[in-house]
Every structure is written in C-alpha cells, then in structure tokens.
N, C-alpha and C positions, 0 to 999 in steps of 0.2 A: 289531449292533455288537460288535466283538471285545473282548477283555479289555484295557482301556486301562491297567490297573495295571502291566502288564509291557511296555508299548510305549514308555515315555518320553513319554507323552501325559497331559495332565490334562483330565478332563471338567470344565471350569470353568464355574461359573454365570455367566450374563451380568451378574448383579448384582455379582459380584466382578471382572468385567472393566471394567465401567463405573463406575470409582471415581475419586475425587479423591485422588491420591496425592502431592500437592505436597511433603509433608513427608518422603517416602521418598527414599533415595538409589538409584542404579542397582543397587548390590548388594542393597539391601533389597527392591527390586522383584523381583529374581531369587530372593531368599530366600523371598518370599511363595509363589511357585509351587513351590519345592522343599519347603517345609513342607506345602503342600497335597498334593503328590505322595506323600510318605511317610505322611501322615496317612490318606489314602485307602487306601493299601495295608494299613494296620494297623487300620482302623476296625472291620471286622467281627469281628476277634478281640480287640478291646480295648474292652470296655464302659465302662471308666473314662475313656476319651477322653484318656488321657495317653500321648503318643507319644514315640518315641525313635529317634534316628539317629546313627550315628557321624559325627564331624566330617569325616573323610576322604570318606565317602560323600556327605555334604552338599555339600562343596566340589566334588566331581566332578560331581554332578548339576546344580549351579547354575552350574558353569563359573567359579568364583571362583579366582583365582590368588594371592590375598593370602597372604603367608607370615608376616606379623606376627600371631601368634595373639592377643595382647592386643587389638589393634585390631579384629580380626575378631570376637572375643567381644563387644567393646563394641558393635559395629554390630548384632549379633544381639540383645543385651539391650535396646538402645535401641528396638527395634521394639515392645516392650511399652508404651512411653510415647507412641507415635505413633498418632494416631487417623486412621482412614480413613473417608471418607464413601462409601457404596456405593449402587449402583443410581441414579446421578444422572441417567441418561437415561430412567428409568422403563420400561425394556424389560421387566423382570420386574414385572408389574402389581401384585403382591401386597404388596410392602413396600419401604420405604426406611429407611436408618438410618446411624448412626455407631458405630464400634467400634474398640477397640485390637486389632490383628490377633492378637497373642499374649496369651492369658489369663495365662500364666506361662511362664518359661523358666529352666532350670538347665543349666549346662555343667559336666559331671562327669568326673573322671578315673576310669576303670574299672580297679580294681586287678587284676581277674581277667583281663581281656583286654589290659590295657596300652594301651587306646585312650581317646580323649576322646569322650564321648557328649553329645549335645544332647537334653535331655528337655524337652518343651514341651506346653502345652495351647493350644487355639484358642478364641477368643470363641464364644459360643453361636450368634451370627448366622452365623459362618463355618461352623460344624458343620452348621447347618440347610441352608445352600446347598451344602455338600459332599456331604451324604447324599442329598438329594432336590432337585436343581436343576430348576426348572420350565423355564427356558430356558438353554441352555448352548452352549459351543463347545469344540472340542478344541484345546488349546494344546500345541505341540511344544517340550519343554524343550531338545531338541538345537538348535533354531533360536534360542530365547530366549537361551541362554548365549553365542551368538556375536554377538548384536547389541551395538552400541556403547554405548548409554546408555538411560536409562529412557524417554526420549521415543520411541525406536525400538521398545522393548518394548511400550509402550502402544499405539503405532500398529499394530504387528503383531497384537496381541490384538483391537483394534477391527476390523481387517480380517477376522480369523477369525470374529468375531461377526456381521459384517454382509455378508460377501462374497456371499451368495446373492441379496441385493437389488441387487447391482451398484454401487449408489451410495447415499450417505447424506448428508443435509444437516444441519449443526449450526450453532448460533450460534457466533460466534467465542469468546465467553465460555465456553460449554459445552465447546467443543473444547479450549480452553486447560486447563480443569479436567481433562478426560480424559487429556491428555498429562502432567499434573502439573507445569505451568509455575509455578503460584503467582503471585507478584507480579513475577517477572522479566520482562524484555522487554515492557514495557507498550505500547510503540509497535509497531504491526503489522509495519512493515518489518523491525524487529529480530527480532521473533518469527519471521517467515518466514525470515530469513537464518540465525538461530542455532539454531532449533528445527525448524521445519516442513520446509524443504528438505533439511537433512542427514538427518532421520529418514526421509523418503520415499526418498532415495537409498539409505540403509542397508537398508531393507526391500526395495526393488527388487533390490538386489544379492544378498541373502542368503536370500530366502524365495521361495515359489511365487507371490507376488503381483507384479503390476505396478500400482503406485498412481499416480494423478494427482489433481489437485484444481483447483477453480475458486473464485474469490472473488466474493462478491456484495455490493453496496452498498445501504444504505438511505439515500437522499439522497446526501450526500457521504461518509458514514461506512461503512467496511468492517464489515459486520454478520454475514455468514454464510459458511460454507465448505461446499462439496460435495466429498466424498471419493469418488473412483471406484476401484473394486477389480476388476481383471481378473486372471484366471489366466493365467500365461505359456503360450505356445504349447506344446502337448503335455503340460502339467502337469495332473495330476489329484489331487484330494484323496482318495486311497484310504487313509483313516484306519485301516482294519482291518489294512493290510499294511505300514504304516510301521515300519521297524526301530526298536529301542530307542534307538539313537543315530543320528539322521539326519545324514549327512555334509553339510556345507555346502560347496558347490562355488562358488568365486568365480572369475571370469574371470582368466586370466593377466594379471599386471600389464603394462601397456603405457604408452608415453608418451601424455600427454594430447594429443588431436587439436589441430592448430594452428588453433583457432577462438577467438573471444572467450570468456573464462572464464565470464561470466554466461550466455551462450548455451549453453555446455557444461553448466552446472549446471541450467539450465532443461530441457534435453533429458533429463537423468538424472532430474529430479524428475517428469517427465511420462512416465516409463516407457521411454525409449529408452536401451538399454545402450551401453557403450563400444564393443563390437564393431560395432554398427550405426552409431554416430557415425563411427568410423574408415572404415567402408564408404562413408558419404556424403561425408566430406571427401576421400577418395582418388579418388572418381569425378569426373573433370573436368567432367562434365555437370551436377554438383550443386554441390559445394564449399560454402563458407560462405554465399555469397549464396543458393544454392538452398535451403539449410537455413532461412535467414531467411524466404524466400518461403513455404516449406511451413509453418513454425511460425506465421507471421502468419495464413495461411489457416486453419490448425487453430484458432487462438485465436478468430478471427472467427466461425467456425461453432459453436465451443463456447459462446460467449456467446449466440449466436442460438438455442441449444437444438437444433441439428441433429444433434449426435452423441449417440446414445443409449447405446452401450456400446463396449467395446474401444477406449478412447481412445488408448492407445499405438499400437495397430495402425493407427488412422485417421491419426495423426500421421506414422507411418513411411511410409504410402502417399502422404500429401500431399507429403512431402519427395521420395520416390523418383520419383513420377510428375509432379513439377513442377506440382502443382495451383495453387499460388499464383504461379507464374511468369508474367510478363506477355509477351504477344506483341510482335513488332516494331511493329505498328500501335499497340498500347496504350502502348508506350514512347514512340513518336513523338507520340502525343496528350498524354502526360504532359509531354514536353519542350515541346510547343507551349503547354500550360497554364502551365508555369513561365516561358516566355518572355513570355507575355501578362501574367502576374502581375508579372514584373520590369519590363516596360514601363509598367504602371500605376503601380508604385511610383515609377519615375523621373519620370513625368508629374506625379504628386502632389507630389513634392519640388520639381519645377520650378514648378508652379502656386503652391505655398506661397512659393517664393522670389520669384516675380513679384509676388505680393500684398504681400509684405514690402517689396520695392523700391518698388512703387507707393505704398504708405502713407508710406514714408519721403520719397519725392519730393513727395507731396501736402503732407506736414507742412512740408517745406522751402518749397514755393510759398506755403503759407498764411502762414508767418512773413514771407516777403519781401513778400507782398501786403499784409499788415496794416501793415507798416512804411511801405510806399509810400502806402497810403491815409491813414494818420495824418499823413504828411508833407504830402500834397496838401491834406488837410482843414485843417490848421493854416494853410498858405499862403493858401488860398482865404478862410478866415475872417478872417485878418488884412487881406486886401485888401478884403473886403466891409465889415468894421467900419470900416476907414479911410475908405471912401467914405461910409458912413452918418454918420460923425461929422465930416465935412469942415466943416460949418457950426457945429459945437458949440464952446463955450468950453473953455479948458483945464480948468477946474474940472469941467465936465460930462464931458469925456473921461476925466479921472481917476476920477470917480465911476462912470462906466460900467465902466471896466476893473476897478476894485476890487470892484464889487458884482456884476457880471454875467459878466465875461469867462470865468472858469473853468467856471462852471455852464453858460454858453451853449455853450461848446465841447463839454462832456460831453453836453449835450442833443442837439446836432447829431450827434455821433458815435453815441450810443445809438440815436437815431431812424433815422438813415440806414444805419448799419452795425451790425446786430445780430450777436451771436456766431455765430448760425446762418449768416448771410450771409457772414460772414468765413471760416468754415470751408469754405464751398462756393465761395469766390471763387477765380478763376484768372487768371493774367496774360494768358491768351488772350482774356479778356473786356475790353471797353472800359469805362472809368470814365465814367459820364455826368456830366460836369462841369456841364452846363446844369441838370440836375436837382438837383445839389448846390447850385448857386447859388440856384435857386428856393426850396429848403428853407431856406437861410440867410436869404433876403429875407423869407420868411413869418415866420420866427422872430424876426427883428429888428423886425418891425412890432409885435410884442407888447410891446416895450419902448420904444415911441415916446415915451412920457411922459418919457423921459430928456432929450429936447430941451427947450430953454427956450421 
C-alpha cells in the first residue's frame, strides 16, 4: 500500500467508521476526518501528540466554505464537548467505547506567519486506532467534502468499510445509529424519505459505488435493512494511485425524465443513474410502463433472494430486456380474470339485493298474515262463544265474558298460532278453519261449569 498521507486518503479504523455520531453536524463529521488526516501526517514526528494545522488548510481539506470565522471556530470547539460511541457494530473485536473526539483545541493567531492555526489533541482511543488500526478502510477526503450531508458521509464510509462482502445486513436501529439520525424521523417511512433515499442517491452520483437496499420485516414490523454495495462498471479501487484531490464528476444536469417522481427516486436509490433513466424513457419499446414492469420484476426476485450481486445491473437488464413485461396471452388472461372478478362482484351485489328484498317482502307478508289471523280468530271465537252460550242466562253470559273471555282468546291464539308459526306463515297457505273450530270447542268444554 502506498503512502496514504500524501494522497488525500485516510487509513481509517473500522471502529472510527462504525460510530454513533448523532450529536455531530455535517461540518463536524467532515472535521473529524480532516483532524485525523493531519494528525496522521504529524504523528511520527510529534511524540507529544499535539497537532497543528492552519485554518485555511483545514477548510480546504474538509471542503468547508463557511466564511463566518466566529461560527466556524465555535463549531470546532464544540467538538470537544460532544461524545462519540465507537465500534458499535463490533467489527473490530478488541474494544468498544465512548470518547470526546478532541482532547483539547485552541484556535490561535500566529503573529509570525499572520495566519490562524488550529492546535489540537485527540482522545487516547482515537490515537490508538489511528496509529495501529486492526481493521480499516481508506476514506477519500476528496469525495467526503463533496457529499451533501452527514448521512451521505456515513453511508459512503460504511460502503468503503464493507464493500468487499458486497452486502451487509443491519438492524434498522443499528443502521440509524450508524447514519447519526438520533431521535429524528422515528417513523420508518419518514426516515426512508428524508435520510436513506437522499443519501443513497448522493453516494451513487458522487462516488465509485452503486448502492441499493432491501427492507426486511419481523412480523409486521420493519426490522432489518440489507445494504448492497456494487462498484460502478469500469470502476476500480486503485487506492495507491488515487490523486491527492480526486475530482468528482457529476453527470451534466438534464431535465428530470417524464416519469412518476417516486419511481424516478426509486430508480436512483437502486443504482440507476439519470442517463440510464433517460435512455429507458426515450425508448418507445420501454417507457414508463416498461420501467414499472422491470422494477416490479426486480423487486420480486430481490425479495425471493434470487439476486446475489450487482443489483443495479440486474435491474437495468430487467428493464431493458422487458423481463417483467407480460405477453399478449398473459394480458388476455389477466383481462379475463378481471372480467370474472367483476362478474362475481356484480352477482354478489345482486344476490344480496335479492335477499334484502325477499326479507322485506316476507316481513310484509308476516305482518299482513298476522293481522288477518287475528281478525279471523276473533270473529270465529265470537261465533263459537255465542253458540256455546245460547242457553245461558244473562248473568251467566256476563260472568263468562268478564272472567274468561280475554284469557280464553289469548289461550287459543297462543296455542294455535305460536310466534314461530306466525313467522313462517304465508298467504299462499290455507287457514284450516275447521281445525281452529275444533280447538275452540275443545277449549270451551273445559269451562262447561259455567252453565247452570
């Protein structure tokens, strides 16, 4: 490995990459790498481990454009009060811990040179990992200073640290810590929209990586994320030969392709660049619908575990070759299925309507039947009672009516026409008046003692 001290690269311990930096700002995340860079350069010639760098060199190396010096000084000094948890993924098996990144810092005006210098010391944990890292990755400061925010920086460093294994699975909680999200965006949808997708797009546009990811559930809860790290076509990590300031080449600005914005963002976050998206949308054989077919096909196979590496390449092929596109026969079958489904829905609605109408009609008939039965019953009872009492005296007649009439009528009604029989009664059935008469006669015999 070449001399990284002169190349704009940091040989950064994995323990210092895998940190919880939620308290750090984007500038402070860049400051951390810049402090490490200059400390590494001076470490062998400086046994006191007190390091110094001019403010102008510090700003140039970190890519900070802040012109308000008091605000910049405050942001540097504040790093001494912020604690960082390191090695949170335990990639470096030897130790875990928490430290304030800066052991001390002074910002001094040098009267001899007329420049402002930053004099600083690093926590002993940082020095240990800087001098003899057990596991490390090379971080390119030229790339770091061009990234949009601390989430992109963290994601780029994670990719540098794990790219050789092609993919890495994290718990959502751990991944949020690595990106330095803290308590923000507690809902996953907001975390994905505000942090994850923009960071993936930023890294894909400005680095040698093409990143994509998949989300896994435990039950109904989103619990894990797998990060896929592919090198762009023709890109090689020739760390020995990277120049001190690596130029960041960004595609020429073009109008956003005329497709759904969410679909556009999804393609970018899965490693498809704008040039490719334009190529797909401009192709009349593909277009937006072809992209949707290909993307759905890719997602289905990704979830099934059929895509092992080069996820963006697989997605591009799926779209270009129309792998998810349906044949005319399949479309016809889908159309037939939809027609059958619609016919079943209409039939179900009609069946329910018929049942409702039948019930309403039955209720109507039952009410009419009950009224008719009650009317017939009273008329028949009156006739039978009159015949029964023909030979009775007026006193006996009054006694019978006062004492038995109401209860007698209720008795006949309850015995001959129960609630159940009334509910099932239909006008289409004949009322058996003869049977009714026999019931009345039998009942009246029980009160024969009324006669004198």
